[in-house]
C-alpha positions as CSV (number, residue, x, y, z in Angstrom):
1,M,83.0,-28.2,-97.0
2,A,80.5,-27.7,-100.0
3,T,77.2,-27.0,-99.8
4,L,74.1,-27.8,-102.4
5,F,74.4,-29.2,-105.0
6,V,72.2,-28.3,-107.9
7,F,71.5,-30.8,-110.4
8,P,70.8,-30.5,-114.3
9,S,66.8,-30.9,-115.1
10,V,68.0,-33.7,-117.3
11,A,70.2,-35.8,-114.5
12,P,68.5,-38.2,-112.1
13,V,67.4,-36.4,-109.3
14,F,68.1,-37.2,-106.0
15,A,65.7,-37.8,-103.2
16,A,67.4,-35.7,-100.8
17,T,70.0,-32.6,-100.4
18,A,73.9,-33.4,-100.2
19,H,75.5,-31.0,-98.7
20,Q,79.3,-31.2,-98.1
21,D,80.9,-29.4,-94.7
22,P,84.0,-28.6,-93.0
23,M,85.6,-31.7,-91.6
24,D,84.2,-33.7,-88.7
25,L,87.6,-34.3,-87.1
26,V,87.5,-37.2,-84.5
27,W,91.4,-37.8,-84.1
28,Q,94.5,-36.0,-84.5
29,R,98.1,-36.9,-83.8
30,N,101.4,-36.1,-85.2
31,G,100.1,-35.3,-88.9
32,S,97.6,-38.4,-88.4
33,V,93.7,-37.5,-88.7
34,K,90.5,-39.3,-88.6
35,S,87.1,-38.0,-89.9
36,T,84.1,-39.2,-90.8
37,N,83.5,-37.1,-93.8
38,W,87.2,-36.4,-95.2
39,G,89.7,-38.6,-96.7
40,G,93.1,-37.5,-98.3
41,Y,95.8,-34.5,-97.4
42,A,95.4,-31.0,-95.8
43,V,98.7,-28.8,-95.2
44,T,97.8,-26.4,-92.0
45,G,99.3,-22.8,-91.5
46,P,98.5,-19.3,-89.2
47,V,95.2,-17.7,-90.1
48,G,95.9,-15.9,-93.6
49,S,98.8,-17.9,-95.0
50,V,97.0,-19.9,-97.6
51,T,96.7,-18.2,-100.6
52,Y,96.3,-21.2,-103.2
53,A,95.8,-24.9,-104.0
54,V,95.9,-26.7,-107.0
55,A,95.4,-30.1,-107.8
56,S,94.8,-33.1,-110.6
57,W,92.8,-35.9,-110.2
58,T,91.2,-39.0,-112.3
59,V,87.6,-39.4,-112.7
60,P,87.0,-42.9,-111.0
61,T,84.1,-45.2,-112.1
62,V,81.6,-45.4,-109.8
63,T,79.7,-49.1,-108.5
64,C,76.3,-48.7,-107.8
65,A,74.1,-51.7,-106.3
66,A,70.4,-51.9,-107.4
67,K,68.4,-48.6,-106.2
68,E,71.4,-47.8,-104.2
69,T,72.0,-43.7,-103.6
70,S,75.2,-42.6,-102.4
71,Y,77.6,-39.9,-102.9
72,A,82.0,-39.3,-103.2
73,A,83.0,-36.1,-104.0
74,F,86.4,-35.4,-105.0
75,W,87.8,-32.0,-105.0
76,V,90.8,-28.8,-104.0
77,G,90.1,-26.0,-101.8
78,I,91.3,-23.8,-99.1
79,D,89.8,-23.4,-95.2
80,G,87.4,-26.0,-93.5
81,F,90.3,-27.7,-91.8
82,T,90.0,-26.4,-88.6
83,S,87.6,-23.3,-90.2
84,K,84.2,-22.9,-90.7
85,T,84.1,-21.7,-94.0
86,V,85.2,-23.5,-96.9
87,E,86.2,-22.5,-100.6
88,Q,86.5,-25.3,-103.4
89,T,85.5,-27.2,-106.8
90,G,85.5,-30.7,-107.4
91,T,84.0,-33.3,-109.6
92,D,81.4,-36.3,-108.0
93,S,80.9,-39.7,-108.4
94,D,77.5,-40.7,-107.2
95,C,74.9,-43.4,-107.3
96,S,71.3,-42.1,-107.8
97,N,68.3,-44.9,-107.3
98,G,71.3,-47.7,-108.6
99,T,72.3,-45.3,-111.8
100,P,75.8,-43.6,-112.3
101,H,75.6,-40.1,-112.2
102,Y,78.8,-37.9,-112.7
103,Y,79.4,-34.1,-112.6
104,A,81.3,-30.8,-111.6
105,W,80.7,-28.2,-108.9
106,Y,82.3,-25.6,-107.3
107,E,81.0,-23.6,-103.6
108,F,81.9,-20.6,-101.6
109,Y,80.5,-22.2,-97.9
110,P,78.7,-21.7,-96.2
111,K,77.4,-20.7,-99.5
112,G,75.4,-23.3,-101.7
113,S,77.3,-25.5,-104.2
114,K,76.7,-24.9,-107.7
115,D,77.2,-27.4,-110.8
116,I,78.4,-26.6,-113.1
117,G,76.9,-27.4,-116.6
118,S,79.6,-26.2,-118.8
119,V,82.6,-28.7,-117.8
120,V,80.7,-32.2,-118.5
121,V,82.8,-35.0,-116.7
122,H,82.9,-38.7,-117.7
123,P,84.8,-41.5,-115.6
124,G,88.6,-41.4,-116.4
125,D,88.6,-37.8,-117.2
126,S,91.5,-36.1,-115.7
127,I,90.5,-33.0,-114.1
128,L,92.7,-30.1,-112.7
129,A,91.6,-27.5,-110.2
130,S,92.8,-24.7,-108.1
131,I,91.3,-22.2,-105.7
132,T,93.2,-18.9,-105.3
133,F,93.3,-15.9,-102.4
134,N,94.4,-12.4,-103.9
135,G,93.0,-8.9,-103.6
136,G,90.0,-10.5,-100.9
137,A,88.8,-12.6,-103.2
138,F,88.9,-16.5,-104.0
139,T,89.0,-17.8,-107.6
140,D,87.8,-21.3,-107.9
141,S,89.4,-23.3,-111.4
142,I,88.3,-26.5,-112.7
143,T,89.5,-27.4,-116.2
144,D,88.7,-31.1,-117.8
145,S,92.0,-31.8,-119.4
146,T,90.7,-34.7,-121.2
147,T,88.0,-32.4,-123.1
148,G,89.2,-29.4,-123.1
149,T,86.2,-27.4,-121.2
150,S,86.9,-25.4,-118.2
151,F,85.3,-23.2,-115.9
152,Q,86.5,-19.9,-113.6
153,V,84.4,-18.1,-110.7
154,T,85.5,-15.2,-108.0
155,S,83.8,-14.3,-104.9
156,T,84.8,-12.9,-101.5
157,V,84.1,-15.4,-98.1
158,P,83.4,-13.7,-95.0
159,K,85.2,-14.6,-91.8
160,A,87.8,-17.5,-94.6
161,Q,90.5,-17.7,-92.3
162,E,92.8,-19.1,-95.3
163,T,94.4,-21.5,-92.7
164,S,94.8,-24.7,-94.8
165,A,94.5,-26.2,-97.9
166,E,93.0,-29.5,-98.8
167,F,93.4,-32.2,-101.1
168,I,90.1,-34.2,-100.5
169,I,87.4,-37.3,-100.9
170,E,84.3,-36.6,-99.5
171,A,81.2,-38.6,-98.0
172,P,78.9,-35.2,-97.8
173,T,75.8,-34.9,-95.4
174,V,71.8,-35.6,-96.8
175,C,69.2,-33.8,-95.8
176,K,65.6,-34.6,-96.4
177,L,63.4,-31.5,-95.0
178,L,65.4,-30.8,-91.7
179,K,66.7,-34.0,-90.6
180,C,70.3,-34.4,-92.0
181,K,72.6,-37.4,-91.5
182,L,75.9,-38.3,-93.5
183,A,75.6,-39.9,-96.5
184,P,76.9,-43.5,-97.5
185,L,80.5,-43.4,-100.0
186,A,79.9,-44.3,-102.8
187,D,82.0,-47.0,-104.3
188,F,84.8,-45.4,-106.2
189,G,87.2,-48.1,-106.4
190,T,90.5,-46.4,-106.2
191,V,91.0,-42.6,-107.1
192,G,94.2,-41.4,-107.7
193,F,95.4,-37.6,-107.2
194,G,98.9,-35.8,-108.7
195,Q,100.9,-36.1,-111.9
196,D,101.8,-39.5,-111.0
197,N,98.4,-40.6,-111.6
198,T,96.8,-38.4,-113.5
199,G,99.6,-37.4,-116.3
200,V,98.5,-34.0,-115.8
201,T,101.7,-32.4,-116.5
202,T,101.7,-28.8,-115.0
203,T,104.7,-26.6,-112.9
204,L,102.2,-27.4,-110.1
205,N,100.2,-30.4,-109.1
206,C,99.0,-31.3,-105.8
207,A,100.8,-28.1,-104.2
208,A,100.1,-24.8,-101.9
209,T,100.7,-21.6,-101.2
210,V,101.3,-21.2,-97.5
211,S,103.0,-18.1,-95.9
212,G,104.2,-16.9,-99.5
213,V,106.1,-20.2,-100.3
214,T,104.9,-22.6,-102.8
215,G,105.4,-26.1,-103.4
216,P,104.3,-29.7,-103.5
217,I,101.9,-31.2,-100.4
218,G,105.2,-33.1,-99.2
219,S,107.2,-29.9,-98.9
220,F,105.6,-28.8,-95.7
221,G,106.6,-31.0,-93.1
222,S,104.7,-31.0,-89.9
223,A,102.2,-29.3,-91.5
224,V,100.7,-32.0,-94.0
225,Q,98.2,-34.1,-92.2
226,Q,97.0,-37.5,-93.7
227,I,93.3,-37.9,-93.3
228,T,91.9,-41.4,-93.2
229,M,88.0,-41.7,-93.4
230,I,86.6,-44.0,-90.8
231,G,82.8,-44.8,-89.9
232,Q,80.5,-43.4,-87.3
233,A,81.1,-47.0,-85.6
234,A,82.3,-47.5,-82.3
235,S,84.7,-49.2,-83.7
236,Q,85.5,-46.8,-86.1
237,P,85.8,-49.1,-89.6
238,I,87.7,-47.4,-92.1
239,K,85.6,-46.2,-95.0
240,A,88.5,-44.6,-97.4
241,Q,91.9,-44.9,-96.6
242,A,94.7,-42.6,-98.2
243,S,97.7,-43.5,-99.7
244,A,101.6,-42.4,-98.3
245,L,102.7,-39.3,-100.5
246,S,105.1,-40.3,-103.8
247,S,108.6,-39.8,-103.0
248,D,108.4,-36.5,-104.8
249,G,105.8,-35.5,-102.7
250,T,102.8,-34.5,-105.6
251,S,100.9,-37.4,-105.4
252,F,98.9,-39.8,-103.6
253,T,95.8,-42.1,-104.3
254,D,92.8,-42.9,-101.9
255,Q,90.9,-46.6,-101.7
256,W,87.3,-47.0,-100.9
257,L,86.8,-49.5,-98.5
258,L,83.6,-49.5,-97.0
259,R,79.9,-47.5,-97.9
260,G,79.3,-46.7,-93.9
261,P,78.1,-44.1,-92.9
């Protein structure tokens, strides 16, 4: 779902180019989904119905082995669950040759992702981010509630379907020249989404607007999809496991289990 990450010149430089993509669906049944690159939750709706998604999360501390390069993206977005565009913004907790690397970004996929240099994130920071569709365009907004810095950008996205809202952790694709493969998932421990985990108090937190109705994730019944990230091996080992939603339907955690891919 995101595409090209552009890193600041002062940051460690990755040997490969990382891309986030639409969800790689492996299995889906009765609100339970398995994917090789996504974990978390999605709310689905008919074409043109999803116009807003908002979430908060705490930037997790990544654990890096010596010389390890791996990636973990955390974001909120619209589209990509069953469509080929994604409108999203989020943060990464990555390992670059054994060194932790944290940053914010946005993307209007299939256009490349862009680093947000004005929002400098650190592990433990509380993030509040949203995507809004209005007047034929999408607006990505992200705020580091710990530091008070924020960023906003608007763009049109041809062929966007507005069919899903997502609250996701992702293992991106890494490309060297023309060869691409799923990246190892960086050990982020456990990440918490929603007011119960972040302390970010807003009227809406981990919520969506579908067909004109706005509510928390859990209010959308059978349209809610819980996504488990699995490995590419035939045994489908679990790489990251989302918890059940909180009793008010607004919050959840996601636990790292395996680098994979």
